Steps between C-alpha positions, in 0.01 A plus 500: 500500500651603835448862604838674533596657831656805331404706197782707352376795294708695249410750229730573208498752218769477231735313730675272253840613623449415866194280555688170459707562813189591700316185390801275560545639851145388587513163326825421684353565846563235767129529583304347212131506600397805299324620188660780302259743335664730248315780325627607159383861515480563126869441419613581148849347512593133541357465850194297394709229333727475804204456736343241272823301496516485880128419534543202266782365717352561846129452570518717810517803271171664399511776239245782483512709184337840478521844345733735683316619813787559740626329816212583734223338294725206416567429868131512593412263217766250608395516864142413397633202300730375776439175690774512760468569872793737460559745215860585416589797285778489244623771262604410146843660514603368842612168651401301810758304698449124511371492861269800473160328470590231754605745769200725447256208507655365821469837666138560393401153622643581843364854522129487418459870576742608230330611175802623302858379526798648322869424510826688478594576142802597296469770234740440212601781267725515197694760698644323810476809721121497455463140621399443861320268740175615664449352845224573749423332836242228536289714730133564424488827694815644342409392148162672531665807646730520199207464262308776675796735457515429126772233504412190298698221664426243231600423144159436348606180328643354821175487700280201577142570613234293671216453252236486776605842630444648154164330453368572850575870469399527135830663415630542148782700349434860394707800383717510189827542692593385850205264520697269729544758778126566501442126533744461792343794682150356467600143585692623803197676643325170570783245517869454565784546253847351517843461351731202444837633611696349215578615146267282291429731209696696240350808342642637177551874457498567128584868549187601307478875450120492465460326835714759678313789337183370667634544856292815577178324398591189697565708809175694458312169473678369811383808690146433383527139618614615845213748515251225413649277768458774761137544395430127532657485844317812622159465333485129414475588130661714233366854471708594196415357157832330419424460127422868449811607692719257308382644168584852620850393604573323171378805311640789705827386660788567258767245412864550588738620230862407435642721777270357766563144385878553515469626858286202594751259343770666708296427809455137394877470472539642851241258632684205349821618664323538836358148477850359448646692793675769295363798689784738414462438128122540534547834675730621221240413236218670691704816548575512127129495410352692794407806294322284241318312777367829636371577154271198514266688733281313746489181295872428490604517869189314620543219251872476564459489877242222462777284350755547777362271777608188309853631480504579872317188618723259309815560706292512820347158433837351414638643825207346687564159343871522582417573865256207513756267343756611756257433786417155367871422470557601861210280616643202315845569645358480854 
């Protein structure tokens, strides 16, 4: 049997309400030379039957069933089982645009120095004001600069990686939360990273209260990841025991309560307004919640500021493209 060029990896836990759309978005790709490994991470709803139905219809789908171990272990297991030259991530509650795999494969074939390639993505929320597009420039230096200031430029499920880069460096996923940012930091220290400047991925925001309550722990872990990156760049190795520090963070850093979550949701609304060019409305929202934002302490402002570059960069990139289009038009006119 022919070895596929791409391996798509996706883990799902109790995703019966959304996993069909995710699977369909991969099976309907214009690029067809792939295997699709899906881990059923101990689901207790109807997810298993749904996966089985798709696997019976399409032989490119490979199902791994296991007890619930979480995303990190599931990803590492699928990477070990993959056969493709390129490994594409996919999240079970999201959707990939039809040209996503094709455009990422074409780019990675041309740029042999690129180890991880994302794309612009659209976040869709049940509340329209929370929906936005995240766009970052296809510039290795700038993308790494953003990462090293705590800004994750990628939707995890939108990234395609070069399998050889992972194997050569012995990298695997780690950390319970934010494991993707740690991976991009480490990959970027020895190889290039890039971005397809086109919206090829849709990420669903299910407005989960539990996820938002975890923000302080996620931010603390991100700070640890940045510290580890600085140690690797300075000493050639990590001085801090990441596992021990992670356990301390998960144990000691408190979760946000209702008041903090409400303030954060107000910020998300302002960010969505900024991304759609409604700066006045965004300012009004931020003013209305400024006292609550101050109450978040050091975690809130830092995390919130880390989200703003996408809102600012989007209009700048569109302005850049408009200028380039105008220049090309003038050249043609001559």
